[in-house]
C-alpha positions in Angstrom: 102.9 -8.6 124.8 100.2 -5.8 125.2 96.9 -5.9 122.4 97.7 -6.5 119.4 97.3 -4.4 116.7 95.9 -6.2 113.4 94.0 -5.5 109.9 91.7 -7.7 107.6 92.6 -7.7 103.7 90.1 -7.9 102.0 86.2 -6.8 102.3 83.8 -9.4 100.7 82.2 -12.5 101.7 84.7 -14.6 104.2 86.5 -10.3 104.6 83.2 -9.5 106.5 83.3 -12.6 109.3 86.9 -12.0 109.9 86.2 -8.4 110.2 83.3 -8.7 112.6 85.3 -11.9 114.8 88.3 -9.6 115.5 86.3 -6.4 116.4 85.3 -9.2 119.3 88.0 -10.6 120.4 89.9 -9.6 123.9 93.3 -8.2 123.4 93.0 -7.6 119.4 92.2 -4.2 117.8 91.0 -3.7 114.6 92.9 -0.9 113.4 92.4 -1.6 109.4 89.8 -2.9 107.4 91.7 -3.1 103.5 90.2 -3.2 100.0 90.6 -1.2 96.6 86.6 -0.8 97.3 86.9 1.5 99.8 83.0 1.9 100.1 82.7 -1.7 101.4 85.7 -1.6 103.5 84.1 2.0 105.2 80.7 0.1 105.8 82.4 -2.1 107.5 84.3 0.1 110.0 81.3 1.8 110.2 79.7 -1.5 111.7 82.4 -2.8 113.2 85.5 0.4 113.8 88.6 0.6 112.7 90.0 2.5 109.9 89.5 1.5 105.9 91.8 1.6 103.1 92.3 1.3 99.6 95.4 -0.5 99.6 98.2 -2.3 101.9 100.9 0.2 101.2 99.1 2.6 103.2 98.7 0.3 106.3 100.8 2.2 109.4 102.4 -0.5 111.7 100.2 -3.5 113.0 100.8 -7.1 114.6 98.6 -8.8 112.6 96.7 -9.7 109.3 94.6 -11.5 107.9 94.4 -12.1 104.0 90.9 -13.1 102.9 91.0 -12.0 99.4 90.8 -13.4 95.8 93.4 -16.6 95.8 95.3 -15.3 92.6 96.4 -12.5 95.0 97.5 -13.8 98.2 101.3 -14.2 97.4 102.0 -10.7 96.2 100.2 -9.0 99.5 101.8 -12.1 101.8 105.1 -11.3 100.4 104.7 -7.4 101.2 103.5 -7.8 105.1 105.9 -10.5 105.5 108.6 -8.0 104.6 107.1 -5.7 107.1 107.5 -8.4 109.7 103.5 -8.6 110.0 102.4 -12.5 111.3 99.8 -13.5 109.2 96.6 -15.6 108.8 95.9 -16.7 105.1 92.5 -18.1 103.8 93.0 -21.3 102.3 94.1 -22.0 99.5 97.6 -20.7 100.5 98.2 -19.8 96.9 97.1 -20.6 93.4 100.0 -22.5 92.8 102.6 -24.9 94.9 105.5 -22.3 93.8 103.6 -19.1 94.9 102.7 -21.2 98.2 106.3 -22.2 98.6 107.6 -18.9 98.2 105.3 -17.3 100.8 106.4 -20.4 103.9 109.8 -19.5 102.7 109.6 -16.0 103.3 107.7 -16.2 106.6 110.1 -18.7 107.9 113.0 -16.7 106.7 111.9 -13.3 108.3 110.4 -15.3 111.6 106.6 -14.5 111.3 104.0 -16.6 112.1 102.7 -17.8 109.4 98.8 -19.7 109.6 96.4 -21.2 106.9 92.5 -20.9 107.4 91.7 -24.6 106.9 88.6 -23.3 109.1 87.2 -27.0 109.2 89.8 -28.2 111.5 88.4 -26.1 114.4 84.5 -27.6 113.7 83.7 -28.9 117.2 82.7 -32.1 115.3 85.3 -32.9 113.7 87.8 -32.1 116.4 85.7 -34.6 118.5 86.1 -37.2 115.4 90.0 -36.5 116.0 90.3 -37.0 119.9 88.4 -40.7 119.3 89.9 -41.7 116.0 92.8 -44.8 116.9 93.9 -46.1 113.0 91.5 -45.2 110.2 91.6 -47.8 107.2 89.0 -45.6 105.0 87.9 -41.9 104.9 85.1 -40.8 102.8 84.1 -37.1 102.7 81.4 -35.7 100.2 81.2 -31.8 100.5 78.5 -30.7 98.0 77.3 -27.8 97.3 74.8 -25.4 94.8 76.9 -23.4 92.1 77.9 -19.9 93.5 78.3 -17.6 91.4 81.1 -15.7 92.9 83.8 -18.5 92.9 85.9 -18.1 90.0 88.8 -21.1 91.1 87.8 -25.0 90.4 86.0 -26.9 92.5 88.9 -28.3 93.6 90.9 -25.4 94.4 87.5 -23.9 96.1 86.5 -27.2 97.9 88.7 -29.9 97.4 91.3 -28.5 99.0 89.7 -28.4 102.5 89.3 -32.3 102.4 92.7 -33.0 101.2 93.9 -31.0 104.6 91.0 -32.6 106.5 92.4 -36.1 105.0 96.2 -35.7 105.7 95.2 -34.9 109.0 92.8 -37.0 110.0 94.8 -40.2 108.6 98.6 -39.0 110.1 100.0 -39.9 106.9 101.5 -38.3 103.5 99.5 -39.3 100.2 101.9 -42.1 98.8 99.3 -42.6 95.8 96.5 -40.0 93.6 93.8 -40.3 91.5 91.3 -38.1 90.2 88.7 -37.4 87.9 86.7 -34.1 87.2 84.8 -32.4 84.7 83.5 -29.6 84.0 79.3 -28.9 84.1 78.5 -25.2 84.9 81.6 -23.0 84.1 84.6 -23.5 82.0 86.7 -25.0 85.4 85.8 -28.7 86.7 82.8 -28.3 88.8 82.6 -32.1 90.2 85.8 -33.7 91.0 86.4 -37.4 92.5 89.8 -37.8 94.0 91.7 -41.0 96.1 94.5 -40.7 98.2 96.5 -43.8 99.3 98.4 -43.1 102.2 101.9 -44.3 103.6 100.3 -46.1 106.6 97.7 -48.0 104.3 94.7 -45.7 104.6 92.5 -44.8 101.9 90.4 -41.6 101.3 88.0 -40.8 98.8 86.5 -37.5 98.1 83.9 -36.7 96.3 83.3 -33.0 95.9 80.6 -31.1 94.0 79.2 -27.5 93.1 75.8 -28.2 91.1 73.8 -30.4 93.6 70.1 -28.6 95.3 71.7 -29.4 98.4 74.7 -28.2 100.5 76.1 -31.2 102.0 79.2 -31.5 103.9 79.3 -35.8 105.8 82.3 -37.8 106.7 82.5 -41.6 106.9 85.7 -43.3 108.5 85.9 -46.8 109.6 88.7 -48.2 111.6 88.9 -52.3 112.3 86.0 -52.5 115.0 84.6 -48.6 114.5 82.8 -46.9 112.3 82.3 -42.7 112.7 79.5 -40.8 110.5 79.8 -37.1 110.9 77.4 -34.1 109.9 79.8 -31.0 109.4 77.0 -28.9 109.2 74.7 -29.8 112.1 78.1 -30.7 113.7 77.3 -34.0 115.3 78.9 -37.5 115.3 77.5 -41.2 115.4 80.0 -43.9 116.5 79.2 -47.6 115.3 81.2 -50.5 116.8 80.2 -54.4 116.4 80.5 -56.6 119.3 80.1 -60.3 118.6 78.3 -62.5 120.9 79.2 -66.1 121.5 76.2 -69.1 121.3 76.6 -72.5 121.2 74.7 -75.6 119.5 73.2 -78.9 121.4 76.4 -80.0 119.5 79.1 -77.6 120.9 79.5 -75.9 118.2 80.3 -72.0 117.9 78.3 -70.1 116.1 78.8 -65.7 116.4 75.8 -63.2 116.5 76.9 -59.6 115.2 75.5 -56.7 117.1 76.0 -52.8 116.3 76.3 -50.9 118.9 75.8 -46.9 118.4 77.1 -44.0 120.4 76.2 -40.2 119.9 78.7 -38.1 121.7 77.6 -34.9 123.3 79.7 -32.5 121.5 80.8 -29.9 123.7 80.0 -26.3 122.5 82.9 -25.0 121.2 81.9 -21.4 119.7 82.2 -20.1 116.1 84.7 -21.8 114.0 85.9 -19.1 112.5 86.5 -17.1 115.8 88.1 -20.6 117.0 90.7 -20.3 114.0 91.2 -16.4 114.6 91.7 -17.3 118.8 94.6 -20.0 117.7 96.5 -17.6 115.3 96.4 -15.2 117.7 97.8 -17.6 120.6 100.8 -18.7 118.1 101.8 -14.8 117.8 101.5 -14.4 121.4 103.4 -17.4 122.2 105.9 -17.7 119.3 104.7 -21.4 118.9 102.7 -23.0 116.0 99.5 -22.3 115.1 96.8 -25.3 114.4 97.1 -25.1 110.6 101.0 -24.5 109.9 102.0 -23.3 106.2 103.8 -26.2 106.1 100.1 -27.6 106.5 99.3 -25.6 103.8 101.8 -25.9 101.3 101.0 -30.1 101.0 97.3 -29.3 100.5 98.1 -26.5 97.5 100.4 -29.4 96.2 98.1 -31.9 96.3 95.1 -30.0 94.5 97.4 -28.6 92.2 98.4 -32.4 91.1 95.1 -33.6 91.7 93.3 -30.5 89.1 95.9 -31.7 86.5 95.1 -35.4 87.3 91.3 -34.4 86.7 91.7 -32.4 83.5 94.1 -34.4 81.6 
């Protein structure tokens, strides 16, 4: 396949990062930046290249597009581009409802185009190292805490918890069979704090704590296996592994006693580059090979179904 021609739809916080990265990727030409605020799009094109357009209706033929607009606009834009045979990377969440997400997945499958979903945490080097080392997680605990973002209109569940339901399913390698959730509104008219528990078919339990009213930004995962404990800081991109060792001692009477010791390991995380860049490169690889991206439309659909269920439970 020759050089891919691409467009980024949306020039907001995520869109501008995607524009920068697409312009720097080999074998991909940043052809267009599309935004109804064409002034912002022009500013990005002036820095990174491409042509600014106010609407997807003005796009010339392209091979790939990245959709980084507000969630409620995903379906309309995605279905229009899929109908033109354009391969898509859609920022998380895939859509603002399970029904809309299903329509996008069905349309992409019918059209035979690649559909990747922007669950960027899967490309975090520390998370990838964790995934390589996990064998049989029994308990997963994820904290995702942030200060209040004035630019976000979704609930904290659709904005942040969606990351962690995807991570939990991916790390557990199982499907949730039971979901419990609570939430409350604090600084907005949407849920700002949510606590979720998932029980998986393989017996693993995941607890997800999400907040956007904290002063500090926290991104932490703790996982217990039978003999190992993993502690991952997603922001610092480091991982600590602890395992217990039992040392046998005997009394003078010959009775056995056991003293538990903890052995710690801090693996060196290979420099893997910017997660968002790795996400784009994986998308282009899938387009060129005709294979599946790391995060498929089915993965994105599952995440939307789960956060929709969590949202209903948290607001009941």
